[in-house]
C-alpha positions as CSV (number, residue, x, y, z in Angstrom):
1,M,128.6,46.7,146.1
2,S,131.6,44.5,145.3
3,D,132.3,41.1,145.4
4,S,136.4,41.5,145.5
5,T,137.1,39.9,148.8
6,G,134.7,36.7,148.1
7,C,131.2,36.3,150.0
8,R,129.6,39.0,151.7
9,L,126.9,39.6,153.8
10,Y,123.7,41.3,152.5
11,L,121.6,42.8,155.2
12,V,118.0,43.3,154.9
13,T,115.9,45.2,157.2
14,P,112.8,43.8,159.3
15,P,109.8,44.2,157.6
16,Q,108.3,46.9,160.3
17,L,110.7,49.2,162.1
18,D,108.5,50.3,165.3
19,D,111.5,52.6,166.4
20,P,113.4,54.0,163.0
21,N,115.7,55.8,165.6
22,A,116.9,53.2,167.7
23,F,117.2,51.2,165.0
24,A,119.5,53.5,163.1
25,T,121.6,54.0,166.2
26,S,122.0,50.5,166.8
27,L,123.3,49.8,163.2
28,R,126.9,51.1,163.4
29,E,127.4,48.1,165.8
30,V,125.7,45.3,163.8
31,I,127.6,46.1,160.4
32,E,130.7,46.8,162.3
33,A,130.3,43.6,163.8
34,G,131.5,41.6,160.7
35,D,131.9,41.9,157.0
36,V,128.7,43.8,155.6
37,A,128.7,44.6,152.2
38,C,125.1,46.6,152.0
39,I,122.1,46.8,153.9
40,Q,118.5,46.9,152.1
41,L,116.1,48.6,153.7
42,R,112.6,46.9,153.1
43,L,109.8,48.1,154.9
44,K,106.4,46.7,153.8
45,G,103.2,48.7,153.7
46,A,104.9,51.9,154.7
47,G,104.3,55.5,153.4
48,D,106.8,57.6,151.5
49,E,107.2,60.0,154.3
50,E,108.0,57.1,156.7
51,I,110.6,55.7,154.2
52,L,112.3,58.5,153.5
53,K,112.5,59.5,157.0
54,T,113.9,56.1,157.8
55,I,116.5,56.5,155.2
56,D,118.0,59.8,156.5
57,L,118.3,58.3,159.6
58,M,120.4,55.3,158.3
59,L,122.4,57.1,155.7
60,P,125.1,58.6,157.6
61,V,125.7,55.4,159.1
62,C,125.9,53.6,156.2
63,E,128.4,56.4,154.8
64,Q,130.6,56.3,158.0
65,T,130.6,52.7,157.8
66,D,131.4,52.0,154.3
67,T,128.3,50.4,153.7
68,A,126.0,50.6,150.7
69,L,122.2,51.9,151.1
70,I,119.7,50.0,149.1
71,L,116.4,50.5,148.8
72,N,113.7,48.0,148.3
73,D,111.5,48.2,145.5
74,R,110.9,52.0,144.9
75,P,113.5,53.5,142.3
76,D,112.0,57.0,142.7
77,L,112.3,57.2,146.3
78,A,116.0,55.8,146.0
79,A,117.2,58.5,143.7
80,K,115.3,60.9,145.4
81,S,116.9,60.2,148.7
82,G,120.3,59.5,147.7
83,C,120.7,55.7,148.2
84,D,123.1,53.8,146.8
85,G,120.8,51.7,144.7
86,V,117.7,50.2,144.6
87,H,116.2,46.3,144.3
88,I,113.5,45.2,142.1
89,G,111.3,42.2,141.9
90,P,109.2,40.7,138.9
91,D,106.1,42.9,140.0
92,D,108.0,45.9,140.3
93,M,109.2,48.9,137.9
94,P,111.0,47.3,134.9
95,Y,114.4,47.3,135.2
96,S,114.9,49.5,132.3
97,E,112.7,52.2,133.8
98,A,114.4,51.9,137.4
99,R,118.1,52.6,135.6
100,T,116.6,55.7,133.8
101,V,115.3,56.7,137.4
102,M,118.4,55.8,138.9
103,G,121.1,56.9,136.8
104,E,124.1,54.9,135.2
105,D,126.0,55.0,138.5
106,A,123.5,53.4,140.8
107,S,123.6,50.1,141.5
108,I,120.5,48.1,140.8
109,G,119.9,44.6,141.8
110,V,116.9,41.9,140.5
111,S,114.8,39.2,142.0
112,C,115.4,36.0,139.6
113,G,113.8,33.2,141.9
114,A,115.2,30.4,140.4
115,S,115.3,31.4,136.7
116,R,118.5,31.1,135.3
117,H,117.1,32.6,132.1
118,L,115.7,35.8,133.6
119,A,118.6,36.6,135.3
120,M,120.8,36.0,131.9
121,T,118.3,38.2,130.4
122,L,118.7,41.1,133.2
123,A,122.6,40.7,133.6
124,D,122.8,41.5,129.7
125,D,120.5,44.4,130.2
126,G,123.0,45.4,132.8
127,A,121.7,44.4,136.3
128,D,124.6,45.1,138.9
129,Y,123.6,42.0,140.6
130,V,121.2,38.8,140.3
131,A,119.1,37.4,143.5
132,F,118.2,33.9,143.7
133,G,116.1,32.1,145.7
134,A,114.6,31.1,148.3
135,F,117.2,28.6,149.3
136,F,115.4,27.6,152.4
137,E,112.2,28.1,154.0
138,T,111.4,31.6,154.8
139,K,108.7,33.5,156.7
140,T,110.3,36.7,155.2
141,K,108.6,36.5,151.7
142,E,105.6,34.1,150.2
143,D,105.2,32.3,147.3
144,T,108.7,32.4,146.5
145,D,110.6,29.6,144.3
146,E,113.1,27.1,145.5
147,A,116.5,27.6,144.1
148,T,119.1,25.2,144.3
149,V,122.9,24.7,144.8
150,E,123.6,24.0,141.6
151,L,121.8,26.9,140.0
152,L,124.9,29.2,142.0
153,E,127.5,26.9,140.9
154,I,126.3,26.9,137.2
155,W,126.1,30.8,137.4
156,S,129.3,31.4,139.2
157,Q,131.2,29.5,136.6
158,T,129.6,31.0,133.6
159,T,129.4,34.4,134.2
160,N,131.0,37.7,136.3
161,V,127.7,39.1,137.2
162,P,127.3,38.6,141.1
163,A,125.0,36.7,142.6
164,V,122.9,37.1,146.0
165,A,121.5,34.1,147.4
166,I,118.3,34.8,149.6
167,G,115.8,32.9,151.3
168,G,115.7,31.4,155.2
169,I,119.7,31.6,155.5
170,T,121.2,31.0,158.8
171,P,124.4,30.8,159.9
172,E,124.3,26.8,160.3
173,N,122.7,26.5,156.5
174,C,124.8,28.9,154.8
175,S,128.1,27.0,153.9
176,P,127.1,25.7,150.8
177,L,125.6,28.6,149.6
178,V,129.3,29.9,149.9
179,S,131.0,26.8,148.5
180,A,128.9,26.9,145.6
181,G,130.1,30.6,144.3
182,A,127.3,33.2,146.0
183,D,128.8,36.5,146.2
184,F,126.4,37.7,149.0
185,L,124.4,36.1,151.4
186,A,121.0,38.0,151.8
187,V,119.8,37.9,155.3
188,S,117.3,39.4,157.3
189,S,115.7,37.2,160.1
190,G,118.8,35.0,160.5
191,V,120.4,38.0,162.1
192,W,117.6,40.3,163.7
193,N,115.8,37.1,165.6
194,H,119.4,35.6,166.1
195,P,119.1,34.1,169.8
196,D,121.9,35.7,170.6
197,G,121.5,39.0,168.8
198,P,122.4,40.4,165.3
199,E,125.8,41.5,166.7
200,S,126.6,37.5,167.2
201,A,124.7,36.6,164.2
202,V,126.7,38.8,161.9
203,R,130.1,37.5,163.5
204,L,129.1,34.0,163.1
205,F,128.1,34.6,159.3
206,S,131.5,36.4,158.9
207,E,133.6,33.3,160.3
208,R,131.4,30.9,158.0
209,M,132.0,32.9,154.6
210,A,135.7,32.8,155.6
211,E,135.9,29.3,155.8
């Protein structure tokens, strides 16, 4: 993952995939609709076999479109399956252990809620990016902290570690986050549940991020 071209889209899969084959088949068109840096596989409640099978389906598409594949929560499965990285939260494996499992070349991102102190600590430890949120009301994750635009502004002015903004982000409300210095916008329902379809959502996000 790189933030060298300004703010980019960080896709997060729906929490359940009824048909992983169909999802993987349609993924290329979604990615190619705009500027997508990576996609995080986030399957809540899925077993190891289902996660690994879905990774196998998604990896070729991600490799062919130069899109990083990040696995949520599970450094062990990310390393085993060849994912580009892993995203962990405060209730997951500690960062130091995740780095040992993943190796030095993998990308490891960390959820920091609204805590700049936690983000600074993990960035100093070597995290490749920090995620702040939720910025808006979201149904994807429960019990999230409320982050502010000012937090993003301070972070972008004081550190070079990329920041991911997450939580209820849509093409209509994302502009202040881009202006505040977010390097990536992490979006799930804002893309997959868009009334005009995910490709249209990605195009709209890309337009807003380029403004």
